[in-house]
C-alpha positions as CSV (number, residue, x, y, z in Angstrom):
1,M,-13.0,-38.7,1.3
2,N,-10.5,-36.3,-0.3
3,Q,-7.4,-37.8,-1.5
4,R,-4.0,-36.7,0.2
5,F,-0.9,-35.8,-1.9
6,A,2.8,-35.8,-1.0
7,H,3.7,-32.7,-3.2
8,G,1.0,-30.2,-4.7
9,L,1.7,-27.6,-7.2
10,V,-0.3,-24.1,-8.0
11,I,0.5,-21.9,-10.5
12,G,-0.7,-18.4,-11.2
13,K,0.1,-14.8,-12.0
14,F,-1.8,-13.6,-8.7
15,Y,-1.8,-10.2,-10.7
16,P,-2.9,-9.2,-7.9
17,P,-3.9,-12.3,-5.6
18,H,-7.7,-12.1,-4.2
19,A,-9.8,-14.6,-2.1
20,G,-10.2,-17.1,-4.8
21,H,-6.5,-17.8,-5.2
22,H,-6.4,-18.0,-1.1
23,H,-9.1,-20.6,-1.0
24,L,-7.1,-22.4,-3.8
25,I,-4.0,-22.4,-1.8
26,D,-5.2,-23.3,1.4
27,T,-7.3,-26.1,-0.2
28,A,-3.9,-27.5,-1.6
29,A,-2.5,-26.8,1.8
30,G,-5.1,-28.9,3.4
31,R,-4.7,-32.0,0.9
32,C,-0.7,-32.0,0.7
33,A,2.3,-32.7,2.8
34,T,3.8,-29.9,0.9
35,V,2.5,-27.6,-1.8
36,T,4.8,-25.2,-3.9
37,V,3.1,-22.2,-5.4
38,V,4.8,-20.8,-8.3
39,V,4.1,-17.1,-8.9
40,A,4.5,-16.6,-12.5
41,A,4.7,-12.7,-13.6
42,S,5.5,-11.5,-17.0
43,S,7.8,-8.5,-17.1
44,V,5.0,-6.2,-19.1
45,E,2.9,-6.3,-15.5
46,S,3.0,-3.3,-13.2
47,I,3.0,-5.3,-10.0
48,P,6.2,-6.2,-9.1
49,L,6.8,-10.0,-8.7
50,A,8.7,-9.3,-5.3
51,G,5.4,-7.7,-4.0
52,R,3.6,-10.6,-4.9
53,T,5.6,-13.2,-3.6
54,A,5.6,-11.1,0.1
55,W,1.9,-11.0,-0.1
56,L,1.3,-14.6,-0.7
57,R,3.8,-15.3,2.2
58,E,2.2,-13.3,4.4
59,A,-1.0,-14.7,3.8
60,H,0.0,-18.3,3.5
61,P,2.6,-18.9,6.6
62,Q,1.7,-22.4,6.6
63,P,4.8,-24.6,7.3
64,N,4.1,-26.8,4.1
65,V,3.5,-23.8,1.7
66,V,6.5,-22.8,-0.3
67,I,6.0,-19.4,-2.6
68,A,8.2,-20.0,-5.8
69,P,8.7,-16.8,-7.8
70,V,9.7,-16.6,-11.6
71,V,9.5,-14.5,-14.6
72,D,7.5,-15.8,-17.5
73,D,7.7,-14.1,-20.4
74,V,6.6,-17.0,-22.7
75,D,3.6,-16.2,-24.9
76,I,0.4,-17.5,-24.4
77,D,-1.1,-20.0,-26.5
78,Y,-3.2,-23.1,-25.0
79,D,-2.9,-25.0,-28.4
80,D,0.6,-24.7,-29.1
81,P,3.0,-27.8,-27.9
82,E,5.9,-26.0,-28.1
83,I,4.7,-22.8,-26.0
84,W,3.0,-25.5,-23.5
85,T,6.8,-26.8,-23.2
86,A,8.4,-23.6,-22.8
87,H,5.7,-22.7,-20.0
88,V,6.6,-26.0,-18.2
89,A,10.4,-25.2,-18.3
90,V,9.8,-22.2,-16.5
91,F,8.0,-23.9,-14.0
92,R,10.0,-26.5,-13.7
93,H,13.0,-23.9,-13.0
94,A,10.9,-22.0,-10.5
95,L,10.8,-25.6,-8.7
96,A,14.4,-26.0,-8.9
97,M,15.1,-22.6,-7.4
98,A,12.8,-23.1,-4.6
99,H,14.2,-26.7,-3.6
100,G,17.2,-27.4,-5.1
101,S,16.1,-29.8,-7.8
102,V,13.1,-30.4,-9.4
103,P,10.5,-32.5,-6.9
104,E,8.0,-34.9,-7.8
105,I,4.5,-33.7,-8.4
106,D,1.6,-35.6,-7.3
107,A,-1.3,-33.0,-7.8
108,V,-1.9,-30.1,-9.6
109,F,-4.4,-27.9,-7.9
110,S,-5.9,-25.1,-10.2
111,S,-9.5,-23.4,-11.0
112,E,-8.5,-22.9,-14.6
113,P,-9.5,-24.7,-18.0
114,Y,-5.9,-25.4,-18.7
115,G,-5.6,-27.1,-15.1
116,S,-5.9,-30.8,-16.6
117,E,-2.9,-30.4,-19.7
118,L,-0.7,-28.5,-17.0
119,A,-1.0,-31.8,-14.5
120,R,-0.7,-34.0,-17.5
121,R,2.7,-32.6,-18.2
122,F,3.6,-32.9,-15.0
123,G,2.4,-36.4,-14.7
124,A,0.2,-35.8,-11.6
125,V,-3.6,-35.9,-10.9
126,H,-5.4,-32.6,-11.6
127,V,-7.6,-31.5,-8.7
128,D,-10.2,-28.7,-9.9
129,V,-11.1,-26.4,-7.3
130,D,-14.2,-24.3,-7.3
131,P,-14.2,-24.2,-11.3
132,A,-17.5,-22.4,-11.5
133,R,-16.0,-20.1,-8.9
134,E,-19.2,-20.1,-7.1
135,R,-17.2,-20.1,-3.8
136,H,-15.3,-17.0,-4.4
137,P,-16.6,-15.3,-7.9
138,I,-13.9,-13.2,-8.5
139,S,-11.0,-13.0,-11.3
140,G,-7.7,-11.4,-11.3
141,T,-9.0,-9.5,-14.4
142,E,-12.1,-8.3,-12.2
143,V,-9.9,-7.0,-9.3
144,R,-7.8,-4.8,-12.1
145,D,-10.9,-3.8,-13.7
146,D,-12.3,-2.5,-10.7
147,P,-10.5,-3.0,-7.5
148,V,-13.1,-0.8,-5.3
149,A,-16.0,-3.8,-6.2
150,A,-13.4,-6.5,-5.2
151,W,-12.4,-4.8,-2.1
152,H,-13.7,-7.0,0.2
153,R,-12.0,-9.9,-1.5
154,L,-8.5,-8.6,-1.1
155,R,-6.0,-9.3,1.6
156,P,-4.6,-6.4,3.7
157,A,-1.2,-6.2,2.3
158,V,-2.8,-6.1,-1.4
159,R,-5.2,-3.2,0.1
160,A,-2.2,-1.4,1.3
161,F,-0.7,-1.6,-2.1
162,L,-3.9,-0.5,-3.8
163,A,-5.2,2.3,-1.8
164,R,-4.8,5.8,-3.0
165,R,-3.2,7.6,-0.4
166,V,-3.6,11.5,-0.2
167,V,-1.9,13.8,1.8
168,V,-3.1,16.9,3.5
169,V,-0.1,19.4,4.0
170,G,0.3,22.9,5.3
171,A,1.6,25.4,7.7
172,E,0.8,25.5,11.3
173,S,-3.0,26.9,11.8
174,S,-4.2,26.3,8.3
175,G,-6.5,23.5,8.8
176,T,-4.8,20.8,8.0
177,T,-5.8,18.4,10.5
178,T,-9.8,19.5,10.3
179,L,-9.4,19.0,6.2
180,A,-8.1,15.5,6.5
181,R,-10.6,14.6,9.3
182,A,-13.7,16.0,6.9
183,L,-12.3,14.5,3.9
184,A,-12.1,10.9,5.5
185,A,-15.7,11.4,6.9
186,A,-17.0,12.7,3.2
187,F,-15.8,9.5,1.8
188,A,-16.6,7.2,4.5
189,A,-20.4,8.4,4.2
190,R,-20.6,6.7,0.9
191,G,-20.8,3.4,2.1
192,G,-20.0,0.2,1.0
193,A,-15.8,-0.4,0.5
194,W,-15.7,3.7,1.4
195,A,-16.9,2.8,4.7
196,A,-13.9,1.9,6.2
197,T,-12.1,5.2,4.7
198,R,-9.4,6.4,7.3
199,W,-7.2,9.3,8.2
200,V,-3.8,9.2,9.8
201,P,-3.2,11.8,12.2
202,E,0.1,13.6,12.3
203,Y,2.6,11.7,14.5
204,G,5.0,14.8,14.7
205,R,2.3,16.4,17.4
206,T,2.5,13.5,19.5
207,Y,6.1,13.2,19.5
208,C,6.2,16.8,20.5
209,E,3.8,16.4,23.6
210,E,5.7,13.4,24.7
211,K,8.9,15.2,24.3
212,L,7.9,18.1,26.4
213,A,6.2,16.2,29.0
214,V,9.6,14.4,29.3
215,A,11.1,17.6,29.5
216,R,9.1,19.2,32.2
217,R,9.0,16.2,34.3
218,T,12.8,16.5,34.4
219,A,12.6,20.1,35.0
220,K,10.3,19.9,38.0
221,K,12.3,17.0,39.5
222,N,15.4,19.1,39.3
223,G,13.7,22.4,40.5
224,E,14.1,24.2,37.1
225,P,11.7,26.4,35.1
226,E,9.2,24.5,33.1
227,P,10.4,24.6,29.6
228,W,8.3,25.1,26.5
229,L,8.6,23.8,22.9
230,D,10.7,26.4,21.6
231,D,13.1,25.5,24.6
232,L,13.8,22.1,23.6
233,P,16.9,21.0,21.2
234,W,16.4,19.0,18.4
235,D,18.4,16.5,16.1
236,S,18.2,15.2,12.6
237,A,17.7,11.9,14.1
238,E,14.3,12.5,15.8
239,F,12.8,13.8,12.6
240,T,13.8,10.8,10.9
241,L,11.9,8.9,13.5
242,I,9.0,11.2,13.1
243,A,8.8,10.6,9.3
244,E,9.4,6.5,10.1
245,R,6.5,6.4,12.6
246,Q,4.3,8.7,10.5
247,L,4.6,6.2,7.5
248,A,4.3,3.2,9.8
249,W,0.7,4.5,10.9
250,E,0.0,5.4,7.3
251,D,0.6,1.7,6.2
252,A,-1.2,0.1,9.2
253,A,-4.1,2.1,8.3
254,A,-4.1,1.3,4.3
255,R,-4.2,-2.1,5.2
256,V,-7.6,-2.0,7.3
257,G,-9.0,0.7,5.3
258,S,-10.9,1.7,1.8
259,P,-9.6,2.3,-1.5
260,L,-8.6,5.9,0.0
261,L,-6.3,7.1,2.7
262,V,-6.3,10.3,3.9
263,C,-2.9,11.4,5.7
264,D,-2.3,14.4,7.7
265,T,1.1,15.5,6.7
266,D,4.0,13.2,5.0
267,A,7.8,12.6,5.1
268,L,8.1,15.6,2.7
269,A,6.6,17.9,5.1
270,T,8.7,16.7,7.9
271,S,11.5,17.7,5.9
272,V,10.2,21.1,5.4
273,W,10.1,21.1,9.4
274,H,13.8,19.7,9.5
275,E,15.0,22.7,7.4
276,R,12.9,25.0,9.7
277,Y,14.4,24.0,12.9
278,L,17.7,22.6,12.0
279,G,18.4,25.0,9.0
280,A,19.1,22.7,6.2
281,G,17.1,19.7,4.8
282,S,17.7,16.1,6.0
283,P,18.7,13.5,3.1
284,E,17.6,10.6,5.1
285,V,13.6,12.2,5.6
286,I,13.9,13.0,1.9
287,R,14.9,9.5,0.6
288,M,11.9,8.2,2.9
289,H,9.5,10.5,1.0
290,E,11.0,9.4,-2.5
291,R,10.3,5.6,-1.4
292,A,6.8,6.3,-0.2
293,R,4.2,6.4,-2.6
294,H,1.6,9.0,-2.6
295,D,-1.0,10.1,-5.1
296,L,-2.2,13.7,-4.3
297,W,-1.0,16.4,-2.0
298,I,-3.9,18.9,-0.7
299,H,-1.7,22.1,0.6
300,T,-4.3,23.7,2.9
301,S,-3.6,27.6,2.2
302,V,-3.0,30.1,5.2
303,E,-5.3,32.5,3.1
304,G,-8.0,33.6,5.1
305,V,-7.8,31.3,7.9
306,P,-7.0,33.8,11.2
307,F,-4.1,32.2,13.3
308,E,-4.8,30.4,16.4
309,Q,-1.9,30.3,19.2
310,D,-2.7,26.9,20.8
311,G,0.5,27.1,23.2
312,W,2.4,24.7,20.3
313,R,3.0,26.8,17.4
314,D,5.9,29.1,16.3
315,G,3.8,32.3,15.5
316,E,1.9,34.0,12.2
317,L,5.0,35.0,11.0
318,I,7.0,31.6,10.3
319,R,3.4,30.2,9.5
320,G,3.4,32.7,6.6
321,H,7.3,31.6,5.2
322,M,5.9,27.5,6.2
323,D,3.1,28.4,3.8
324,R,5.7,29.5,0.9
325,R,8.0,27.1,1.4
326,I,5.9,24.1,1.0
327,R,4.1,25.7,-1.9
328,R,7.6,25.9,-3.4
329,T,8.5,22.3,-2.5
330,L,5.6,21.0,-4.0
331,R,6.1,22.7,-7.2
332,E,9.8,22.0,-7.6
333,R,9.4,18.5,-7.1
334,R,6.4,18.5,-9.7
335,L,4.0,16.6,-7.2
336,P,0.4,16.1,-8.0
337,H,-1.3,19.0,-5.5
338,V,-3.9,21.2,-5.3
339,I,-4.0,24.2,-3.2
340,V,-7.2,24.7,-1.2
341,T,-8.5,28.3,0.0
342,G,-11.8,29.8,1.6
343,S,-14.1,28.4,3.7
344,P,-13.6,25.1,5.4
345,D,-16.9,23.9,3.7
346,E,-15.2,25.3,0.2
347,R,-12.1,23.6,1.0
348,L,-13.5,20.2,1.6
349,A,-16.0,20.8,-1.8
350,R,-12.6,21.3,-3.5
351,A,-10.8,18.4,-1.8
352,V,-13.3,16.0,-2.9
353,Q,-13.7,17.1,-6.3
354,E,-10.1,16.7,-6.9
355,V,-9.9,13.3,-5.0
356,D,-12.9,12.0,-7.3
357,A,-10.9,13.3,-10.0
358,L,-7.9,10.9,-8.9
359,L,-10.1,8.2,-8.4
360,A,-11.9,8.6,-11.7
361,K,-8.1,7.9,-13.5
362,G,-8.2,4.1,-12.2
363,W,-5.4,2.1,-11.1
364,G,-3.7,1.7,-14.6
365,F,-2.6,-1.9,-14.5
366,T,-0.9,-2.7,-17.5
367,R,-2.4,-5.4,-19.6
368,P,-0.8,-9.0,-19.0
369,L,0.2,-11.7,-21.6
370,T,-3.1,-13.3,-22.2
371,A,-4.1,-16.2,-25.2
372,E,-5.6,-13.4,-26.7
373,A,-2.7,-11.1,-26.9
């Protein structure tokens, strides 16, 4: 029978957290009245400590699991007693911050060779969990080296952070939705981790449809003429709401999708439409653009695409203006972007080429402190 403990300890970088980490924490939680998970991140690492902490709290909501973040910039040398003492001091500080004082530790749960020494320094039993990593053959190094291969071993929040986000933007009737849909389908057809590739539709279109439907019901009830989209008043708060909902749709899709997420518009494009309807930009929508992370913009040029009026669009003259405005915005903000022209097949081929080039750059994790550093 597995021994029970009052207070267990798990320590790791979780750079990023993966299935092996979650198995380790769940095992400790199942055998301890309380388990503290110390997230020990160094300042040289490129995933923020706050993000890792939030991910672990989401993945482990058990009431007996306490997540304790701390910055640990001490060098790594498992043969140096003074360095060991410095690390343990950092871990004790994290425990004190989480509990008000340093609790007595009965067991240290780990899957690492240094686990027994760590347990000895806490005067605790060492519980070696899946030391050969047979149940979850994965490590943080492997995830950082090839996130795509490890994708099925990552939780939704980590996937949302790592997914490469590509935005398709363009004026009305320039093929943005057609390209976004086709681009996602092209990558999904590759199978494996890519099979879950998704595209996020334009929330602004949904909002307009709902807004117009309400206005028409009201007009009918009052015996007034049926309004059209151009008849509707707009205010800045509506564009902020559209940008917020668009990003929420995007984040939800990224959590369950592949390493690539295709977005049909974003807050930057919404800010351009704010300018179109209200005569000036929206600082709030721009702030939303700046805090969101996107990796590549694909601008669908109006060149060679006949204008099609579907009852919603402004008109061809406005389309040309918006095309130029979007292009200038991307250029002025120095955002990584490509302009696609030609037939739908030519546009898709160019978009796939650019996304492949983006993915080929990798994820660029900084190297953590290691014993070999």
